[in-house]
N, C-alpha and C positions, 0 to 999 in steps of 0.2 A: 514513280517510287516517292514515297513520302520521305522528306528530309526531317531526321530526328531533331535536329538543332532548331527547327522551327516548330516544333510541336508546342501545345498548350503549356505543358510543364516547364519546358526550358524558357519560354516567353515569360512565365512568372518569375523563374529565377533571374533572367535579365532585369526584369522590372524591380526585383528586390535589390539587386546590386545598384540600380540607379537610385532607389529610395535611400540606401544606405550612404551613397555619395552625397546626394543632395541634402538629406536630413541627418546628417552626422551629429548634430547636437541633440536631436530627438532621441536617438537611440543611446548615445553616451552621455546623457545629462548628468548621471551620477558621478561621472568621472570630472566634472567640473565643479561640483559643489561638495561641501562638507558641512556636516551640522545640520540643525533643523531650527525652523522658526526664526527668532530674532538672532540666533547664534549662528546663522547661515554664513558661510564665507566662501567666496568665489575664488578660484585659483585657476592657474593654467591647466591645460589638459594633462592628465597623469594617469597612467593605468595602474589602478590599485587592485587588490584581490577582491575588494567589495563591489567594485562597479562592472567588473567584466561578466560575472555570472548573470546579473540583471540585464545587462546589454545584450548579451547572446539570447537570453530568454525573450526579451522584447522582440528581437529580430526573428526568432523562430515562430513566435505567436503571430507576428505580422506576415510572415510567409504562409501560416496556415489560413489566416484570414484571406489573404490574397489569393490563394489556390482554390479554397472552397467557394469564394464569391465568383471567381472566374468559371469555375466548372459549373457552378449553378446557372449563371447568366448564359453559358453556351449551351446547356441542357434546354434551357428555355427557348433560346432560339432554334435550336434543333427541333424542338417539338412544334413550334410554329412554322417554320421553314419546311419541315419534312425531309431535310437533307443536311449532311454535314456543314458546319460553318467554315467559310473560306478563310484563307490566311489573314486577309486584309480584316475581316470581322473579328478574328481572334486577336490580332494586333490592336484594333480598336478597343475591344472590350478589356484587355490587359492595360492599355494606356489609360483608360477612363477610370478604372478602378485603383491604379496607382496614383493617379492625380487625386482621386478622393481621398485615398488614405494619407497622400502628402498633406492635404489641409486638415482632415479630421484628426489625425494622430490619436487613434483609440486606446493606445496602451502607454500614454504619457504618465510617468511615475511622478514627476515633480511638475508642478504648475508654476 
């Protein structure tokens, strides 16, 4: 019997939670800055109405990227191995893609 909490979909959700914990500043960067250009001011973290929609949008698109890349790579492995990927392979794939997203930060709104 396949355990549902170890499926590839839940593994991506676990990985996204780890990304949010470790890259808090990446997702919520607009909650730390106000203004633009030479008028940029840094302040302590505060939840404003302007930063939360952008933060949740970045989290959602990061999850979409993580999910699609994971499914694509699992599909490639399934095509080459001619059998379903094992749990260890799924965990390794999700870990590697999460690690790459941690360093690449494809949806960074402010540099």
